[in-house]
MARTI-444060 format. One record per residue (C-alpha): residue in one letter; x, y, z. Coordinates in steps of 0.02 Angstrom, whole numbers, padded with zeros to 5 digits, always signed. Example, Ala and Ser with C-alpha at 12.3 -4.5 7.8 and 13.67 -1.06 7.14 Angstrom:
2
A+00615-00225+00390S+00684-00053+00357
//
This chain:
435
M+03721-11269+08437A+03909-11253+08442V+03989-11208+08609F+04159-11121+08612T+04271-11070+08757P+04346-10894+08765A+04516-10961+08709E+04437-11043+08559W+04341-10883+08515Y+04507-10790+08520R+04592-10915+08407I+04445-10920+08286F+04439-10733+08259F+04617-10675+08293T+04732-10815+08236P+04796-10767+08063S+04823-10941+07997P+04741-11109+08033D+04916-11182+08043A+04942-11086+08205C+04791-11168+08286P+04809-11336+08369A+04672-11464+08341P+04526-11456+08366Q+04531-11269+08328V+04580-11308+08148E+04421-11408+08131V+04320-11265+08207L+04388-11143+08078E+04353-11265+07938M+04176-11293+08004I+04136-11108+08010F+04212-11057+07844S+04187-11214+07739R+04041-11296+07831K+04144-11448+07875S+04065-11553+08012L+04171-11599+08162S+04094-11771+08163S+03932-11859+08118S+03853-11802+08281S+03940-11634+08306M+03790-11530+08252S+03658-11653+08312T+03524-11601+08435R+03475-11779+08477P+03490-11803+08666E+03617-11943+08649D+03728-11833+08539L+03709-11673+08639R+03805-11748+08784S+03948-11813+08679R+03982-11671+08556F+04115-11538+08584K+04193-11638+08726W+04347-11530+08711S+04248-11377+08769V+04153-11458+08912D+04226-11507+09079S+04248-11693+09101D+04152-11693+09264R+03996-11619+09188E+03848-11711+09264D+03677-11652+09316S+03713-11565+09481E+03539-11600+09546E+03579-11785+09559K+03717-11745+09684M+03622-11616+09784P+03574-11648+09965T+03385-11653+09992R+03381-11480+10072E+03483-11402+09933K+03377-11487+09800G+03219-11419+09882Y+03295-11244+09883D+03342-11263+09699Q+03163-11311+09655F+03096-11165+09756I+03207-11046+09657K+03148-11121+09493L+02965-11106+09539S+02992-10928+09600V+03075-10879+09436S+02931-10964+09345A+02805-10861+09441V+02896-10696+09414S+02920-10734+09229G+02735-10776+09217L+02688-10610+09298I+02793-10516+09170F+02723-10623+09029G+02544-10585+09079M+02578-10399+09096A+02663-10393+08926L+02518-10483+08842E+02392-10368+08923K+02486-10209+08880G+02519-10268+08704R+02330-10295+08679V+02370-10451+08579F+02258-10550+08696E+02099-10465+08633P+01995-10595+08539H+01948-10480+08396I+02128-10424+08370I+02179-10607+08351R+02039-10639+08227Q+02079-10479+08132Q+02260-10535+08116M+02199-10691+08029L+02103-10577+07909F+02254-10462+07883S+02158-10312+07949N+02261-10290+08108F+02447-10326+08126T+02468-10306+08314M+02487-10493+08340L+02615-10510+08200K+02722-10369+08269M+02726-10441+08444F+02754-10620+08385L+02899-10580+08270S+02977-10461+08396A+02972-10596+08529S+03045-10726+08410A+03186-10611+08354T+03229-10562+08532G+03228-10745+08583M+03351-10786+08443L+03465-10646+08502A+03454-10710+08681F+03489-10889+08630S+03638-10833+08526I+03716-10739+08671L+03684-10882+08792T+03763-11003+08669M+03922-10902+08647I+03959-10875+08832P+04043-11030+08907R+03958-11020+09077T+03784-10999+09003S+03812-11119+08859R+03800-11264+08979R+03630-11204+09037M+03581-11185+08855E+03626-11366+08823K+03518-11422+08969A+03374-11320+08897L+03398-11415+08734F+03392-11579+08831A+03223-11524+08898Y+03155-11464+08731F+03191-11600+08603P+03123-11756+08690G+02948-11683+08666L+02974-11695+08477K+03051-11869+08478Y+02898-11954+08402K+02834-11805+08303G+02849-11792+08116V+02806-11669+07978L+02627-11732+07963A+02594-11714+08150A+02670-11539+08150A+02567-11487+07999V+02400-11559+08053G+02421-11513+08235G+02476-11338+08188A+02323-11317+08076F+02207-11375+08217L+02291-11253+08335G+02270-11110+08212M+02086-11150+08185G+02061-11155+08372M+02144-10985+08385T+02022-10912+08259L+01871-10991+08343A+01916-10937+08519G+02013-10779+08477A+02151-10845+08589C+02303-10958+08600P+02362-11068+08745G+02460-10924+08822M+02346-10779+08780V+02192-10857+08859L+02277-10834+09027A+02290-10647+08998Q+02107-10649+08945V+02057-10730+09110G+02161-10605+09208A+02092-10456+09112G+01913-10514+09137V+01869-10554+08955P+01694-10633+08950N+01693-10821+08920S+01883-10834+08930V+01861-10957+09074L+01767-11067+08951T+01916-11061+08834L+02029-11113+08977A+01910-11255+09023G+01902-11306+08840G+02092-11313+08837I+02095-11435+08983C+01962-11539+08896G+02070-11535+08740A+02212-11607+08844F+02098-11749+08901L+02039-11779+08722Y+02217-11791+08659A+02264-11910+08801L+02118-12022+08751T+02166-12025+08567E+02356-12023+08587P+02374-12213+08569L+02297-12195+08395T+02377-12030+08341S+02548-12092+08393I+02527-12231+08265W+02443-12128+08128F+02566-11983+08136K+02724-12074+08185P+02863-12034+08061V+02919-12179+07954R+03098-12153+08010S+03187-12040+08132Y+03248-11876+08060R+03433-11853+08036Y+03424-11666+08070N+03320-11574+08200T+03375-11395+08173L+03423-11284+08028D+03599-11254+08094E+03621-11442+08111Y+03562-11469+07931L+03676-11334+07861E+03820-11386+07977T+03838-11205+08031P+03855-11135+08208Y+03687-11080+08275F+03725-10896+08302I+03787-10872+08123L+03612-10914+08062A+03510-10848+08207L+03577-10671+08213P+03542-10629+08029F+03373-10715+08043A+03330-10609+08196A+03381-10453+08100L+03268-10504+07956L+03120-10526+08074G+03159-10356+08147L+03151-10279+07974V+02982-10360+07944V+02917-10285+08107F+02987-10115+08057A+02904-10125+07887A+02738-10176+07966E+02749-10030+08086V+02783-09908+07944F+02639-09981+07845R+02518-09985+07992P+02572-09887+08149W+02520-09975+08308E+02425-09823+08373T+02301-09843+08229E+02264-10025+08273V+02229-10020+08460I+02126-09907+08572Q+02236-09802+08685S+02188-09719+08849G+02261-09673+09018S+02428-09597+09062G+02592-09650+09141V+02696-09804+09105F+02578-09927+09188G+02422-09821+09180V+02408-09821+08990R+02301-09952+08908A+02427-10007+08778W+02613-10016+08744P+02691-10036+08572P+02677-10220+08522Y+02860-10230+08471I+02910-10173+08647T+02800-10303+08732G+02862-10434+08609M+03042-10394+08656I+02998-10411+08840I+02925-10583+08810G+03075-10636+08706L+03193-10584+08845L+03102-10701+08964Q+03196-10842+08878I+03351-10788+08974P+03291-10824+09153V+03198-10979+09095V+03356-11051+09015L+03475-10997+09153V+03372-11047+09304I+03242-11174+09246Q+03351-11242+09105D+03204-11250+08986T+03122-11137+08856L+02957-11044+08851G+02800-11147+08823S+02619-11154+08882S+02520-11302+08815A+02606-11434+08923S+02537-11347+09078Y+02361-11395+09024V+02415-11576+09018T+02495-11564+09190V+02334-11495+09264A+02231-11627+09175S+02348-11766+09237Q+02297-11737+09417V+02141-11843+09387L+02255-11994+09390I+02231-12003+09577F+02086-12114+09523E+02163-12284+09486R+02048-12330+09342L+02097-12177+09243N+02280-12232+09243R+02232-12370+09122V+02124-12257+09013L+02243-12108+09004P+02422-12177+09007Y+02484-12024+08910L+02456-11914+09063K+02565-12016+09181K+02728-11929+09137Y+02652-11758+09172T+02589-11786+09349T+02743-11736+09449G+02914-11658+09431I+02983-11482+09420G+02997-11502+09231N+02807-11510+09222W+02752-11396+09363W+02859-11244+09322Q+02747-11211+09172V+02592-11220+09282F+02665-11088+09398Y+02714-10986+09245V+02543-10985+09160F+02440-10957+09317S+02554-10815+09368A+02518-10742+09195I+02336-10728+09248A+02390-10624+09398G+02507-10519+09290A+02368-10478+09167R+02250-10434+09311I+02379-10317+09388S+02410-10233+09220A+02226-10212+09181T+02192-10144+09354T+02327-10011+09342S+02252-09949+09178N+02072-09970+09239T+02028-10086+09094V+01970-10242+09185G+01818-10315+09097T+01818-10187+08956V+01866-10307+08815E+01726-10389+08718G+01723-10579+08723L+01658-10708+08601E+01509-10825+08606E+01514-10971+08726W+01530-11111+08599Y+01667-11020+08504S+01765-10998+08664F+01748-11176+08727G+01763-11262+08558G+01913-11158+08510G+01997-11201+08675V+01974-11387+08644L+02040-11377+08466M+02192-11269+08501I+02259-11377+08644Y+02224-11537+08550G+02318-11467+08402A+02461-11404+08510R+02489-11574+08588L+02478-11661+08419A+02605-11539+08345G+02719-11550+08497G+02706-11366+08542C+02599-11210+08539T+02627-11029+08487S+02756-11017+08626G+02834-11190+08613H+02847-11190+08423G+02825-11006+08383L+02943-10926+08509S+03057-11066+08569G+03056-11182+08418M+03077-11045+08289G+03204-10963+08404L+03305-11124+08408L+03286-11146+08219V+03195-11312+08243L+03145-11382+08074L+02977-11450+08133S+02934-11277+08200F+02956-11209+08024V+02817-11330+07977A+02705-11305+08128V+02702-11114+08133P+02654-11086+07950S+02523-11223+07972M+02452-11129+08122F+02428-10973+08021A+02367-11069+07868G+02233-11155+07972G+02184-10996+08064I+02180-10887+07908S+02080-11014+07807L+01949-11032+07942A+01940-10844+07970F+01905-10809+07786L+01778-10952+07781M+01687-10886+07934K+01683-10706+07875Y+01652-10721+07688K+01558-10885+07673L+01467-10903+07838G+01441-10717+07871V+01512-10722+08048A+01552-10552+08122M+01740-10546+08149
//
């Protein structure tokens, strides 16, 4: 993503002739209007290139401030990050519960194209996230935080390729259909008292263990033949991020609008209660926008982007207190400690509390029908295994990856829905499963 200072924005949009702009502003104008690249790494999202590109717009003394912090100040900084994680998780859980997208049968019905609540919320959250990322990218003070969020995001995809994104995404989608959940939504299910949702959560942790056991093999089978030259769409097209993201967000908004005209949300969910927090449901596009806006505090304070599936791995990694398991599960070692791992755990478990608070205020705790035990547990295993294989879940790829225009996310997300839709139609029309 390109980062411009206020002076450069002024020159880009208000200087009448490129001749009046000193370098490198001339190159910026040429890049925007003729797609000329500043250099071979100017649009790159590879970690080694992120630090070196656009040096003329970044202070020369830009280093990670945490490395220079006194111990007390570093501890305070981590406390703030975990607190923001917890508050964001509370809001996330409340939004999922009010949007009703966490209901297992609504998720399954989305895969059968008989209910579009999930689609409206998902696309609204993605579009809002793109808008948020665009704004954060264009403001000099926040653009630095945005870059750090990119540093945190892309290493997770370093050894992922198209095949891993496609196969992992398909596994994740099939797990979503089986369990009627996704890595983030299961937390709202637990908080709202959905029967057997705890089994889905337990299955997810088992899926993390299963992936850790098989990772030495999958890393070989699915390793890309060569590293990819481009990670994002704006990098591939050599175009500043916001120029692509803003129209794309508008397009997603139009799709949500069309879906709402075609199938109003009131006809797809059961409504009851009164008052802002006392009603059972909010419009899915409103709750989707709320979730999308959560990217802002996560980027600014935690310097990361929304995600859920890594938290399952962090929880699973705590078994490494047993020395023998260190040799059996080496994949888990990098997830045991560190604020970069534990903020997601605070986030997802706070989502359970948020969903419980929301369901309590509308008096709907335990009123949603769950699925059979083996569907819940088996789906949990499959969706987390698939999420780790793909390098992200519905939040990591769907909200953050799509929001950042990550090319692998444009493979993983369609694969999720392809896997989920295929299994849903098979279960309903071939196996006669009640959906």
